Structures are given as C-alpha cells and as structure tokens.
Backbone as CSV, one residue per row, in Angstrom:
resi,resn,N_x,N_y,N_z,CA_x,CA_y,CA_z,C_x,C_y,C_z
1,MET,128.796,111.960,102.279,129.915,112.865,102.123,129.814,113.949,103.199
2,GLU,130.897,114.206,103.868,130.955,115.211,104.936,131.190,116.609,104.355
3,PHE,130.972,117.624,105.191,131.149,119.014,104.775,132.522,119.237,104.147
4,TYR,133.571,118.822,104.829,134.917,119.083,104.326,135.146,118.419,102.969
5,GLU,134.501,117.280,102.725,134.647,116.591,101.432,133.937,117.366,100.318
6,ARG,132.740,117.898,100.623,132.048,118.724,99.623,132.856,119.979,99.334
7,PHE,133.395,120.581,100.395,134.221,121.775,100.239,135.446,121.472,99.379
8,GLN,136.115,120.391,99.672,137.303,120.001,98.910,136.948,119.715,97.449
9,LYS,135.809,119.082,97.213,135.372,118.782,95.848,135.086,120.070,95.081
10,LEU,134.449,121.030,95.728,134.199,122.320,95.070,135.512,122.993,94.684
11,LEU,136.487,122.946,95.566,137.800,123.517,95.256,138.421,122.825,94.050
12,LEU,138.417,121.501,94.072,139.037,120.743,92.983,138.298,120.935,91.665
13,ASP,136.973,120.860,91.699,136.184,120.994,90.474,136.364,122.356,89.813
14,SER,136.540,123.377,90.629,136.674,124.730,90.090,138.132,125.138,89.891
15,GLU,139.052,124.259,90.268,140.486,124.543,90.194,140.838,125.824,90.956
16,CYS,140.149,126.018,92.053,140.377,127.187,92.904,141.333,126.796,94.025
17,THR,142.278,127.659,94.304,143.188,127.397,95.420,142.597,127.977,96.706
18,ILE,143.068,127.464,97.815,142.627,128.002,99.102,143.039,129.466,99.221
19,ALA,144.228,129.791,98.713,144.693,131.186,98.770,143.765,132.107,97.985
20,ASN,143.356,131.696,96.787,142.453,132.523,95.982,141.088,132.659,96.652
21,LEU,140.590,131.558,97.201,139.298,131.598,97.895,139.386,132.516,99.111
22,SER,140.485,132.458,99.820,140.686,133.312,100.984,140.655,134.788,100.581
23,ARG,141.376,135.129,99.509,141.385,136.512,99.031,139.989,136.960,98.593
24,ALA,139.273,136.077,97.896,137.962,136.431,97.345,136.889,136.571,98.415
25,THR,136.986,135.786,99.481,135.929,135.767,100.496,136.296,136.520,101.773
26,GLY,137.580,136.746,101.986,138.018,137.372,103.229,138.128,136.398,104.389
27,ILE,137.895,135.121,104.121,138.037,134.095,105.156,139.532,133.780,105.285
28,PRO,140.081,133.780,106.486,141.513,133.507,106.630,141.918,132.165,106.006
29,TYR,143.090,132.166,105.402,143.631,130.956,104.775,143.650,129.803,105.768
30,THR,144.079,130.086,106.990,144.193,129.017,107.989,142.838,128.391,108.314
31,THR,141.781,129.198,108.272,140.432,128.676,108.513,140.035,127.713,107.395
32,LEU,140.232,128.150,106.146,139.865,127.318,105.001,140.709,126.047,104.945
33,ASP,142.005,126.195,105.168,142.903,125.040,105.157,142.543,124.071,106.280
34,GLY,142.154,124.620,107.421,141.789,123.793,108.569,140.540,122.956,108.332
35,ILE,139.622,123.447,107.492,138.413,122.680,107.182,138.799,121.317,106.624
36,ILE,139.768,121.306,105.728,140.190,120.051,105.094,141.098,119.257,106.028
37,LYS,142.097,119.919,106.593,143.063,119.203,107.435,142.425,118.583,108.672
38,LYS,141.437,119.292,109.253,140.784,118.795,110.470,139.534,117.971,110.163
39,LYS,139.246,117.802,108.851,138.061,117.056,108.405,136.804,117.586,109.101
40,SER,136.652,118.891,109.023,135.535,119.566,109.699,134.186,119.131,109.149
41,LYS,133.251,118.989,110.044,131.889,118.626,109.662,131.014,119.857,109.501
42,SER,131.547,121.047,109.852,130.785,122.288,109.727,131.746,123.470,109.788
43,THR,131.185,124.653,109.582,131.932,125.900,109.734,130.946,126.953,110.229
44,SER,131.424,128.148,110.480,130.509,129.201,110.936,129.520,129.535,109.822
45,LEU,128.395,130.072,110.202,127.371,130.434,109.222,127.891,131.506,108.269
46,ASP,128.625,132.470,108.795,129.203,133.513,107.929,130.122,132.908,106.875
47,ASN,130.980,131.984,107.315,131.888,131.338,106.371,131.128,130.489,105.363
48,ALA,130.103,129.789,105.824,129.303,128.951,104.925,128.648,129.796,103.844
49,PHE,128.077,130.949,104.230,127.455,131.828,103.238,128.475,132.336,102.229
50,ALA,129.660,132.732,102.702,130.690,133.256,101.803,131.186,132.175,100.839
51,ILE,131.410,130.971,101.352,131.870,129.866,100.502,130.796,129.492,99.488
52,ALA,129.563,129.382,99.946,128.461,129.020,99.051,128.279,130.072,97.958
53,LYS,128.364,131.329,98.327,128.221,132.407,97.341,129.331,132.328,96.307
54,TYR,130.555,132.111,96.747,131.691,132.048,95.824,131.515,130.913,94.816
55,PHE,131.104,129.748,95.297,130.977,128.581,94.421,129.600,128.473,93.759
56,LYS,128.727,129.439,94.065,127.380,129.462,93.479,126.603,128.182,93.780
57,VAL,126.665,127.778,95.032,125.874,126.648,95.524,125.065,127.151,96.718
58,SER,124.069,126.392,97.117,123.286,126.796,98.286,124.031,126.421,99.563
59,VAL,123.711,127.124,100.628,124.276,126.792,101.936,123.801,125.397,102.336
60,GLU,122.568,125.062,101.964,122.052,123.733,102.264,122.902,122.654,101.595
61,TYR,123.255,122.858,100.333,124.112,121.880,99.652,125.455,121.783,100.364
62,LEU,126.034,122.921,100.666,127.343,122.933,101.312,127.302,122.207,102.650
63,GLY,126.249,122.440,103.413,126.147,121.850,104.744,125.681,120.412,104.778
64,THR,124.756,120.054,103.879,124.147,118.723,103.963,124.321,117.870,102.714
65,GLY,124.567,118.531,101.587,124.660,117.804,100.329,123.294,117.474,99.741
66,LYS,122.208,117.897,100.412,120.862,117.511,99.982,120.333,118.349,98.834
67,ASP,120.687,119.601,98.786,120.209,120.472,97.721,121.049,120.225,96.476
68,ASP,120.439,120.305,95.328,121.187,120.082,94.096,122.216,121.172,93.879
69,LYS,123.391,120.755,93.510,124.436,121.674,93.103,124.125,122.095,91.672
70,PRO,124.281,123.375,91.329,124.016,123.776,89.958,124.860,122.980,88.964
71,ARG,124.274,122.685,87.835,124.979,121.937,86.796,126.064,122.815,86.189
72,PRO,127.238,122.266,86.004,128.308,123.062,85.400,127.983,123.369,83.937
73,ILE,128.407,124.537,83.504,128.221,124.880,82.102,129.431,124.397,81.317
74,SER,129.251,124.217,80.048,130.332,123.739,79.198,131.210,124.922,78.799
75,LEU,132.503,124.817,79.045,133.448,125.876,78.724,134.480,125.388,77.723
76,THR,134.939,126.296,76.865,136.044,125.975,75.973,137.342,126.014,76.782
77,LYS,138.409,125.510,76.229,139.713,125.551,76.914,140.143,126.997,77.167
78,ASN,139.893,127.881,76.194,140.243,129.295,76.383,139.454,129.915,77.530
79,GLU,138.165,129.590,77.618,137.349,130.109,78.708,137.835,129.580,80.054
80,GLU,138.194,128.317,80.098,138.718,127.739,81.338,140.007,128.433,81.748
81,GLN,140.881,128.679,80.759,142.149,129.352,81.044,141.905,130.773,81.551
82,LEU,140.962,131.473,80.940,140.632,132.826,81.393,140.134,132.827,82.835
83,ILE,139.305,131.872,83.185,138.767,131.800,84.547,139.881,131.540,85.552
84,VAL,140.770,130.624,85.232,141.893,130.332,86.139,142.741,131.580,86.342
85,LEU,143.055,132.267,85.250,143.855,133.492,85.352,143.094,134.592,86.088
86,TRP,141.805,134.714,85.803,140.962,135.733,86.435,140.977,135.583,87.954
87,ARG,140.862,134.362,88.417,140.804,134.110,89.860,142.118,134.415,90.563
88,GLN,143.183,134.572,89.791,144.470,134.916,90.384,144.633,136.422,90.567
89,LEU,143.766,137.200,89.887,143.837,138.649,90.001,143.215,139.128,91.309
90,PRO,143.804,140.139,91.920,143.161,140.752,93.087,141.840,141.401,92.655
91,HIS,140.933,141.573,93.589,139.596,142.098,93.294,139.652,143.440,92.555
92,ASP,140.512,144.361,93.003,140.563,145.677,92.358,141.018,145.571,90.905
93,GLU,141.920,144.648,90.616,142.354,144.419,89.230,141.219,143.828,88.398
94,GLN,140.432,142.940,89.004,139.282,142.374,88.292,138.312,143.484,87.909
95,MET,138.069,144.422,88.826,137.135,145.505,88.550,137.651,146.403,87.425
96,GLN,138.956,146.657,87.395,139.541,147.453,86.309,139.377,146.732,84.967
97,GLU,139.583,145.437,84.972,139.447,144.666,83.729,138.000,144.650,83.242
98,ILE,137.047,144.585,84.164,135.638,144.648,83.769,135.368,145.966,83.048
99,GLY,135.918,147.056,83.570,135.764,148.356,82.913,136.378,148.372,81.525
100,ARG,137.568,147.802,81.393,138.241,147.751,80.086,137.448,146.914,79.086
101,ILE,136.923,145.803,79.535,136.132,144.939,78.657,134.865,145.669,78.208
102,GLY,134.236,146.391,79.124,133.053,147.172,78.772,133.352,148.190,77.691
103,LEU,134.479,148.898,77.820,134.879,149.873,76.803,135.162,149.190,75.467
104,LEU,135.832,148.052,75.509,136.132,147.311,74.284,134.850,146.897,73.573
105,LEU,133.872,146.420,74.328,132.599,146.021,73.729,131.876,147.215,73.101
106,GLU,131.944,148.367,73.754,131.341,149.579,73.190,132.035,149.959,71.883
107,GLN,133.357,149.864,71.846,134.104,150.184,70.633,133.751,149.221,69.502
108,CYS,133.628,147.939,69.837,133.262,146.937,68.819,131.859,147.219,68.277
109,ALA,130.940,147.566,69.155,129.561,147.849,68.723,129.549,149.085,67.825
110,ALA,130.322,150.113,68.171,130.380,151.321,67.348,130.996,151.008,65.983
111,TYR,132.025,150.196,65.961,132.663,149.814,64.699,131.685,149.035,63.819
112,ASP,130.970,148.078,64.419,129.992,147.273,63.672,128.888,148.154,63.121
113,LYS,128.437,149.127,63.910,127.376,150.028,63.477,127.854,150.879,62.300
114,GLU,129.084,151.378,62.400,129.658,152.190,61.334,129.871,151.358,60.070
115,LYS,130.341,150.152,60.249,130.636,149.261,59.113,129.353,148.845,58.400
116,ASN,128.307,148.537,59.184,127.061,148.025,58.625,126.021,149.109,58.388
117,GLY,126.367,150.291,58.748,125.480,151.215,58.537,124.734,152.293,58.641
C-alpha cells in the first residue's frame, strides 16, 4: 500500500473530510487533495507529522505502513455522531465547548455530592 492509499484509508475510516483535516492541521486543502489525486508516495515531513498527529498514528506507519496503527476503540452510534459533528466545529468553538463540558461536569459532581451527602 502506498502513502496516498494509507492517507485515504485514514480519511475514510475516520469519516474525516479533507476540508476538516485542512482546518485542523493548517495544511492547505489543495496539498491534501493533491496527495490522493496525484497518488503521492510521500509528503513533506511537516505535513507527515501533522497528519500523523491528527490521526493518532506514527509517522512511520503513515510513511511505510510498517508500524502498527493503533487499534480503534469501540464507539456507540451517539459517540460516532458526536465525533463527526465535533470535527465540523472550528477550533475556537471546540475549545469553548470543552469549557462548557467541564462546567457541566462540575455541576453534576456538586449535585451528586449534595444528593448523596
């Protein structure tokens, strides 16, 4: 399997669009799209690190396929839907939501503590 095929498989497996990956990594859309269209066998080291970090795989796996790709975790349909929606949010919106979730968890913990005791 060539680099572009591993890259394409990571996109498909994660249901990530090139546009979302471009926004998340800062790699131009045309660069990412060109990897697949031109059947690229490699990319710049900076791009490889950014892509590998996003997909949580090693650069070695991305470049050669030799390193094991992490095993996917089992997700519920709701979790899968949340991830798809999450990846559509701009980074600053994601950070705001993380803050809101943190506050919600604190409120739930306080309620549980009050209720139980």
